[in-house]
N, C-alpha and C positions, 0 to 999 in steps of 0.2 A: 708342344705346339708344332714343332717341325714334323713330328710323326703324323699329326692330323693333316697338315698341308700335303705331305708326301702321299698319304692315303687318298686324299681328295684328288690330287693330280693324277694318280694312277687310275682312279675311277673315271676321270674325264678322258684319259687316253683310251681306256677300254670302250667307253661310250662313243668316242670319236671313230674308233675302228668299226664299231657296230653300225654307225651311221654311214660310213663309207660303203659297207656291204649292202646296206638297205638302198642307198642311192643307185647302185647298179640294178637292183630290182625295180626301182621306180622307172628308170630309163627304159626298161623292157616293156613297161605297160603304157607308155605314152601313146595316145591315139593321135596321130598327126592330123587327121581330118578334123577332129574336134578341136585340137590346138589351133589350127588355122582359122576356124570359125570365130573363136573368141579367145585369144591367147591369154588375156589377163584373168578372166573368169576360170578358164580351164586350169591354169597354173595355180591359182589360189585354191581351188578345190583339191587338186592333186597334192599340194603342199599340206593342206589341212588334214587330209587322209594320212599322209606320211607321218606327220607329227602325232596324230592320234594313235597311230600304230606303235609309237615309241613312248607314249604317255606313261604307262606302267613302269617301264624301265627308268625313265627320267625321275619319276617320283621315288622309286626304290633307291636310286643313286643319291638323291637329295636326303632321304630319310637315313640311309646308311651313313652318310657324311655327318649329319647332325648328331646322330646317336652313337657314333663310333668312339 
């Protein structure tokens, strides 16, 4: 049980590091003009695109954790 938990925590740490790297990329693509026109809609769409870009990795992490 401890090994499963340790593996899971290690994978979460790896994913967290990956997200930090991706956040930097997201900040580079923010269009301030569009953001100022409709901040809520713009950020929702940007967030959606960001999480969709990580969808495969998140699913792989979940599957690896369940079947490890």
